[in-house]
N, C-alpha and C positions, 0 to 999 in steps of 0.2 A: 240525236243526243250523243254527247261526247262519250258517255259510258258505253254505249253500244257500238261506237266506232273504234274503241280501243279495247282490243281483246284482252289485254293484260288486266285492265281495270275491271272488265266484265267478269273475268274468272276470279279475281280477288274478291269482288263484291259477292258473287255467288258462293264462293267458298266460305267467306265470313258469315253469310246468312245461314248456310248449311250448318256450320259449327255452332252458331248461336242457337238455332232451332234444336240441334242434337242435345246440347246442354239443357235447354229448357224443357224439352219433351221427354228425353230419355234419361239423362244422367241425374238431374236433380230429383225427379220422382223416384229413381232407384235408390238414391241415398236416403230419401225420406222413408221409403218402405223398409229399408234396412234398419233405420233408427226406430221406427214404430213397431216393428215385430221382432220378438226374441224367441229363441227355442223354448219349447215347453219344459217346465221344471223337471219332469221325469224322462226327458229325451236323453238317450245315450249316444255319445259321439261314436263315429265309426272307428273301429280298431285299425291298426296298420294293415292287417290282412284284408279287412273289409274295404279299406280305401283302395288297395291294389285290385281287389275284386271289382270295384266300381269301374275301374279303367278297362278291365276285361269285358264287363257288361257293355260298356260303350263301344269298345273295339269290335265286338261281335254283332253290333247292331240290334241288341235285344230290345232297345226302346222302340223299334219299328213295330213290334207286335205286342208289347206289354206296356200298359199305363201304370202310373203310380199316383192315382188320384181317385178318391172315393167321393163321387158326386152326392149331392143331397137329395137323391131320389131313391125310392124304395127298392128299385131293382139293383142298386149298388150295395145294398145292405149285406150281401153275401161276401163282399170284399173287405169289410172292416166293421168295427163296432160303432163307428160314428162317421159322419162326413168329414173330409179333410178340411183343415183350417190353415191359415197362413203360417202359423207357428210350426207346423209340421215340416216346412221347408226353410225355416229361418237359419238353420245351422249349416246349410249348404254353402260352400265357398268355391271360388275359382280354383281350378286344378293348377294353373300357373298363369303367367302373364298373357299367354296366347289363347288359352282355352277356358271358356266359361261354361260350366255345367251346373248352374245354380239349381236347376231342377231336372229331373228325368221323368216329367209327368206324362209324356207321350201323347199321342193323338188318336190311336187306334188300338182296339182290343181284339186282335186276332187270337191272342192267348189271354189267360186270366190276368186281372190286375194284381200287381205285386206289392201294393201298399203295406199289407199286413201278412205277407207270405211267411215271414219268420215265426209268426205265432200260429198261422194256419198249418204250415208244414215245416216244422223245425228240424226234420231228420236229415242229417248229413248223408246217410246211406241212400235215402230216397232221392235227394238232389243229384248225387253223383250218378246213380243209375239212370235217372231221367236225362241228364246231360249227355251221357254216353249214347243212349238210344231211348228216346221218349216212349217208344212202343213197348219197352220192357214193363213199364208201370201203367201206361195209358194206351191201350191197344189201338184206339182210333185217333191218336194224336197226329196232327199235321206239322208239328214242330220238327225242324231238321235235327239230325244227330250231330253233336259237336265232338266227334271222335278225335279231332286234332288236339283236344285238351287232355288226352289220355295216351298211355303207351301200353302195348300188349307185350308182355315179357314171358319167357319160358318159365321163369320162376321169380317170385317176389324177392327183393333184397331187403336188408334191414332198413327200417325207416319208411318203407313204401306203404302207401295207403291203398289197399286192394279194394277194388269195387266189386260188389257182388252182382255179377252179370251171368245170366243163364248161358250155358254153352252154345246154344243155337244162335246167340247174338254176337259171338266172337268169330272173327274171320278164321277159317281153318279149324274151328272147334277145339283149339288147343291154346294153352298159355293162360295167363292171368292178366286182367286189366288193372292198370295202376294209374292213379290220378296224378297229374302234373301239379306243379305249384299254382299255375293259373286256374286250374279247375278247383283246387281247394280254396283259393282266394275268392273266386266267384261264388262258391257256396257260402263262404263266410259273409259276403256282402248280402246274399239273399236271406241268410239267417238273421242278419241285423235289421232287416226291414220289418219293423213292428210299430204299430200306432202307440204313441205315448198317451198316458192318461191325462185328461185335462185337469187343471187345478180344481179343487173341491168347490170353490166359490164361482167357477166359470159356468156359464150356461152352455149346455151341450147342444150343438146344432141338431135340428130334427131332420129325419128322412121324410121327404114329401111324397104325396100321392100313394098312400099305403094300399097294398093289395087287399082284396077281400079275403077274410079268414076262410079256411077250409071248412067244409060242412062237417056236422057232428059225426057223420059216418066215415070221415076221412082221417085226418091226423088224430083227432080226439079218441077215435076208436082203434088207433094203430092200424088203419087200413093199409092194404098191400101197396096201393098206388103211392101213397105218401111215404111209406117205408122204403120203397124202391128208390124214389127220388132223393130222400134224405140220406140213405145209405150211399148213393152215388156221389152226393155232394160232400159228405163228411168222412166216409170210410173207404170207399172203393179204390182210391188211388194207391192205398197200401195193401188192403186185403183182397183186391181184385174182384171183378164182377162175379166170379164163380166161388168166392169165399175161401179160396185155397191159398191166398197169400203168395209170397215168393220165397222159395226155399232159401234159408239162411239169412233172409232179410226181414220179412214180415210174416208173422205166424198166421196159420189158417184159422178161420172161424168155423169152417166145416168140421164137425166133430169136436169142436173146442169144449173142454170141460167147463170153462167159464160160461159159455153160451148155454150149454145143456144143464147147468146147475139149476135145481128146482128153487133154490134160494137166490133171488135176483140181486141181493145187496152187493155182492162183490162186483158184479157186472156194472151196476150203477156207479159204484165207487170208482171203478176204472174209467168209465166214460167221463165222470166229473173231475177226477183228480189225477188221472194218469196211472201208469203201470210200469213197474220195474221188475216184476216177478220172474221174467224170463231172460234176464241179463246173463245168468250162468250158462244159458244155452247159446249165447252169442247174439241175441236180439237186443237192439237198443231200447231204451225206455220210451214209453208212449206218453204224449202230453194229455192234459185233461181236455179232450175235444168238446165235451159238453159245456165246460166253463168258458173255454177260449172262443167258441163259436156262439155262445149265449143261446144254447138250445133250450127250448121250452119242454116241460114235462111231457106234453103231448108228442113232441117231436122225438124225444128220447124213447118214449114208449113205442112209437112206430118203428124206429130203428131196431130196437131190441126184438120186437115181434117179427120183423122181417128176418133178422139173423136166426131167430129161434125156429123158424118154419121153412127155411130154404136150404138147398144144397144137401138134402137128406137129413137135416136136423129136424127133430120132432119134439121140441121141448114145450113145457107149460107156458102158455101165453101170460102176459102181464097186463095190468090195467093202469090207467092214468092215475087213479087215486093211490094205488100201491106205489107207483114210481115217484109220485109227488112227495109222499112221506119219506121215502128212502133218500131222495135228493136233499131234503132238509136235514136228514140225519147225517149224511156223509159230506155235505158241502163244506169246502174250506179245509178238508183234511189233507194229509200228506199223500204222495203217490202210493198206491197199493203195491206191496212187494212180497206178497205171499204166493206160493205156487198156485197154478190154475185149479179152480174148482174146489179149494179147500174149505170154502165157506167163511173164512175169516176175511172181513172186508177191508179193514184198514189197519196197518201196523206202523211201526216207527218209520219216519221219513228216510228215504234212501240217501246215501252219502252223496255229496255234491260231485258232479261230473266235470271232468276237464273238457270244455267245449272244443278243444283243438283235436280231440281224438275222434275216431270214427264211430264210436258207440254214441250215436246221437238219437234224438227223439224221432218218432214217426207219427204220422197223422192219426192213425187209429188202430194200434196194435192191441191185442188182447191175448 
């Protein structure tokens, strides 16, 4: 055949067929997907700082170890309040003519999924410490330290964001660690990763293959095993396995007046609605972990009893019935801003905070 004898015609025919198939198989379906899917109504576009942080996320290869997709299986429930839907990614756009990062869904979870990390861990202090050296907040972490995103100075200058790093993690044990613009932008991007609520009339996807409920002697009774696991999943990253927190960053639960208080209302209100009562001491506000992570009364009871009976604490244990009533009483209230252990559960809402400042929320401060 003449087509196969003439290399010019052959290459033109092959090139034309390749172009036609590319348009048919890739380009047209992509345009259809873009037309069929829109961002969720409550989705917030990335700020300028978060957009810059996304580039830092890409440049440092974070997508190699972290996914941004909550699958519709029960084991993924810890990463988000619902399975991911196409609308979660509809607002992503090309970075420029040459780079397409429509999604950063990832393929491997060497580290935790980040779909809802902005809600699970909104603390700027925590993220900065974690980026500088993950072992500061998670002793067994295998994540590399991103020290090049920071500078160690003899003394902080005006406008510097100082990272609260224990002395033993600073080379030479002297100076202060200061976050660079790249570090702050990366944290802004991580804080922006939050699952938007679905429209009220939309059907929420289900998590499949539910696990068996814990036995009555487990979570329902506030058993030690469940308390340990739940504390590790929801509180330990800030307050540490020993309950001593991190000096200047996250308050201790060991000997905490809130934990030792015989009236559990304030502790329940803090877990459900958050806490701003220790901002005068330099601690950032705590988010409502119980609400954000959709913890059940049995789970909150187990966490509270674990905290009340460990690290030398010897406080009165609480029951599921008692905590269930208190959850209903305090649910939906403002963050608690009374001093620790005063017994007053909820007061007026704390003033709005500037998210650009270092006083940011933590995962489980009390």
